[in-house]
C-alpha positions in Angstrom: 0.0 0.0 0.0 1.3 3.5 -0.9 2.5 5.6 2.1 2.6 9.4 2.5 6.1 9.4 4.0 8.2 6.7 2.5 9.0 5.3 -0.9 7.0 2.2 -1.9 6.6 0.1 -5.0 2.9 0.5 -4.5 3.1 4.3 -4.4 5.2 4.3 -7.7 2.7 2.0 -9.4 -0.3 4.2 -8.3 1.5 7.3 -9.5 2.1 5.7 -12.8 -1.6 4.8 -13.1 -2.5 8.3 -12.1 -0.2 10.1 -14.4 -3.0 11.6 -16.5 -4.7 12.7 -13.4 -1.8 14.9 -12.5 0.0 12.7 -9.9 3.2 14.5 -10.7 6.7 12.8 -10.4 6.8 9.1 -10.0 8.9 8.9 -6.9 7.1 6.2 -4.8 6.0 8.6 -2.1 2.3 9.3 -2.2 2.2 12.9 -1.2 -0.3 15.7 -1.6 -0.3 15.8 -5.4 -0.8 12.0 -5.7 -3.5 12.0 -3.2 -5.3 14.8 -5.0 -5.1 12.8 -8.3 -6.4 9.7 -6.4 -9.4 11.6 -5.1 -10.2 12.8 -8.6 -9.9 9.1 -9.8 -12.0 7.9 -6.9 -14.7 10.5 -7.9 -14.6 9.2 -11.5 -14.8 5.6 -10.3 -17.9 6.4 -8.3 -19.5 8.4 -11.1 -18.7 6.1 -14.0 -19.2 2.7 -12.4 -21.7 3.5 -9.6 -19.3 1.9 -7.2 -18.9 3.9 -3.9 -15.2 3.6 -3.1 -14.1 6.1 -0.3 -12.9 9.5 -1.7 -10.0 9.7 0.7 -7.0 10.1 -1.7 -5.4 6.8 -0.9 -5.6 3.7 -3.2 -6.7 1.1 -0.6 -7.9 -2.4 -1.1 -11.2 -1.5 -2.5 -9.9 1.2 -4.7 -7.0 -0.7 -6.4 -9.0 -2.9 -8.8 -11.2 -0.1 -9.7 -8.3 2.2 -10.5 -6.8 -0.3 -12.7 -10.1 -0.8 -14.4 -10.6 3.0 -14.8 -7.2 3.4 -16.5 -7.7 0.3 -18.6 -11.1 1.4 -19.8 -9.8 4.9 -20.6 -6.8 3.6 -22.5 -4.8 6.2 -20.8 
């Protein structure tokens, strides 16, 4: 799971997936810019799929599969 304070592979993966949402530099640290991008993606997930993931800015267990689907479906 990405963290706000340390480098993680999950953080880097999420940042790559969120590139077109403005996540910024892929550095593995899930900071403010990455969290804002994730909140936007979570809102799109809820709007487009009718699935109610928490809009908390962090890719948790319920958000990960939907984030991957969102990006795959958009072909971004």
